[in-house]
LUMVEXLO-946101 format. One record per residue (C-alpha): residue in one letter; y, z, x. Coordinates in steps of 0.05 Angstrom, whole numbers, padded with zeros to 5 digits, always signed. Example, Ala and Ser with C-alpha at 12.3 -4.5 7.8 and 13.67 -1.06 7.14 Angstrom:
<sites>
a-00090+00156+00246;s-00021+00143+00273;
</sites>
This chain:
<sites>
m+00497+00024-00140;n+00548+00067-00178;k+00572+00133-00153;l+00589+00189-00199;n+00632+00245-00172;m+00611+00308-00205;i+00657+00368-00199;i+00623+00435-00191;l+00663+00484-00232;a+00648+00546-00192;a+00705+00593-00178;s+00709+00621-00109;i+00747+00681-00133;l+00741+00711-00203;n+00782+00771-00223;v+00775+00800-00291;a+00830+00844-00316;h+00798+00884-00371;a+00862+00918-00392;e+00900+00853-00401;g+00841+00812-00428;y+00849+00753-00382;s+00813+00721-00322;t+00838+00681-00263;y+00801+00634-00215;e+00817+00587-00159;e+00809+00512-00170;p+00742+00484-00149;t+00739+00452-00081;q+00668+00427-00074;e+00650+00356-00095;l+00580+00329-00103;e+00567+00254-00097;v+00506+00228-00136;d+00477+00158-00130;f+00452+00121-00192;l+00410+00057-00188;d+00435-00006-00223;c+00377-00049-00246;d+00412-00112-00222;g+00360-00136-00171;d+00406-00123-00112;y+00367-00069-00075;t+00363-00045-00004;l+00295-00044+00032;e+00289+00031+00022;q+00304+00024-00053;r+00252-00032-00059;k+00199+00013-00028;t+00205+00063-00085;l+00231+00017-00141;q+00165+00019-00180;e+00174+00094-00189;t+00241+00085-00224;d+00267+00062-00291;c+00282-00005-00256;a+00208-00019-00242;i+00189-00092-00246;q+00132-00113-00292;y+00087-00159-00251;e+00032-00207-00272;i-00029-00229-00232;g-00008-00283-00182;d+00065-00260-00179;t+00099-00248-00113;g+00096-00173-00102;p+00147-00123-00075;a+00129-00138-00002;g+00126-00213-00011;g+00050-00218-00020;t+00009-00239-00080;v-00005-00190-00137;f-00080-00192-00148;y-00094-00128-00187;l-00056-00087-00240;v-00070-00015-00258;s-00093-00010-00330;g-00040+00019-00375;s+00017+00010-00325;n+00049-00049-00360;g+00048-00087-00295;t+00089-00037-00256;h+00032-00013-00211;g-00023-00050-00176;m-00043-00082-00110;e-00015-00140-00070;s-00043-00178-00011;s-00002-00189+00052;p+00027-00260+00061;v+00007-00255+00135;e-00062-00246+00166;t-00077-00195+00221;g-00109-00242+00271;m-00180-00237+00298;f-00209-00168+00312;s-00276-00134+00311;w-00293-00080+00261;g-00314-00036+00319;c-00346+00033+00317;l-00411+00003+00344;d-00475+00043+00343;t-00441+00093+00297;d-00450+00111+00224;i-00378+00122+00200;k-00392+00167+00141;g-00343+00159+00084;t-00333+00084+00093;g-00391+00059+00050;n-00348+00055-00012;k-00342-00016-00041;g-00305-00009-00107;i-00234-00024-00131;g-00189+00033-00110;e-00236+00056-00054;g-00211+00015+00004;k-00155+00062+00025;g-00203+00120+00031;n-00248+00079+00076;f-00188+00057+00117;n-00162+00127+00126;v-00230+00148+00153;l-00230+00090+00202;i-00160+00107+00227;a-00179+00180+00236;k-00240+00159+00278;g-00198+00114+00321;c-00254+00065+00338;s-00238+00004+00295;p-00195-00051+00324;i-00186-00086+00257;a-00164-00020+00224;k-00114-00008+00281;a-00086-00079+00271;v-00077-00066+00197;q-00044+00002+00211;e+00007-00033+00255;h+00017-00089+00205;c+00090-00095+00182;v+00115-00151+00137;n+00183-00155+00105;g+00197-00083+00125;f+00134-00056+00091;n+00084-00020+00135;d+00038+00016+00085;w-00018-00035+00086;y-00091-00018+00089;l-00158-00053+00097;g-00188-00067+00029;s-00258-00049+00005;r-00311-00103-00007;d-00293-00111-00080;e-00218-00108-00067;i-00221-00164-00015;e-00266-00205-00061;l-00218-00198-00119;m-00159-00214-00073;l-00192-00278-00048;n-00205-00301-00120;t-00130-00293-00134;t-00095-00311-00069;s-00086-00385-00048;l-00116-00394+00021;p-00127-00452+00068;t-00195-00484+00074;p-00237-00442+00122;d-00250-00473+00190;a-00302-00458+00243;g-00297-00386+00267;h-00250-00367+00211;d-00292-00365+00149;y-00297-00290+00135;y-00251-00232+00122;w-00268-00162+00144;t-00269-00107+00092;s-00265-00031+00103;s-00335-00023+00074;q-00390-00005+00122;y-00461-00026+00103;d-00494+00031+00065;g-00564+00004+00052;f-00633+00031+00067;y-00638+00011+00141;p-00606+00063+00186;l-00597+00014+00244;w-00559-00034+00199;v-00514+00023+00176;e-00494+00036+00248;e-00486-00038+00265;n-00460-00075+00204;a-00400-00077+00157;h-00384-00121+00097;v-00347-00187+00101;i-00327-00236+00046;h-00332-00311+00055;l-00264-00345+00045;e-00290-00402+00004;y-00354-00374-00027;t-00327-00306-00046;e-00389-00287-00083;m-00424-00286-00015;s-00417-00212+00005;l-00452-00204+00071;h-00459-00149+00121;i-00448-00172+00192;w-00451-00141+00262;k-00388-00099+00273;g-00377-00131+00341;h-00357-00199+00313;a-00283-00217+00311;y-00257-00237+00243;n-00190-00241+00208;t-00167-00205+00145;l-00108-00200+00097;p-00084-00128+00090;i-00068-00102+00021;r-00022-00048-00006;n-00011-00008-00069;f+00054-00011-00108;
</sites>
């Protein structure tokens, strides 16, 4: 980090003597210190949180370790690898989706880029234990994680190396509530993705306790 001391040339007193054709001013006394970022890889936590918005942005590839220590599984088209999504390196633990017997409108979105919207609705409703766990998730100083949509979690699982599923730990929750034709299922079910057979997108009773890997944007 270099520091450039810029002197503000502003006179505190300026007297113009029209008759003599000269001006006088006092020497400037105010000094402004400006920080400039060196792209040397030696960044503080706060600098790393906003690094991708600077000229020092890192160009990631799928499968790379992301800014928060997770796995990069999606890159925004046209961003040259500077923006995308990464999965957390740490799971949340087992929680229910919650919000039983309730149609949480605005959480039926399943596409890439739609998980954060679902998640924000769940947090606002305050009835989802898994959403609350993700909201409180903090890894390597980063706490801006959210619960991914059905398609985001499926894509993540196809990119992230995971242990072989065991009994009781074979699904990840998504933020996508079931949005099919049966009203009772809408109130009772949300989408999960099987850890091994990721093409198996199921909707399961919201009261079950399952794990998940939070994701974040960078």
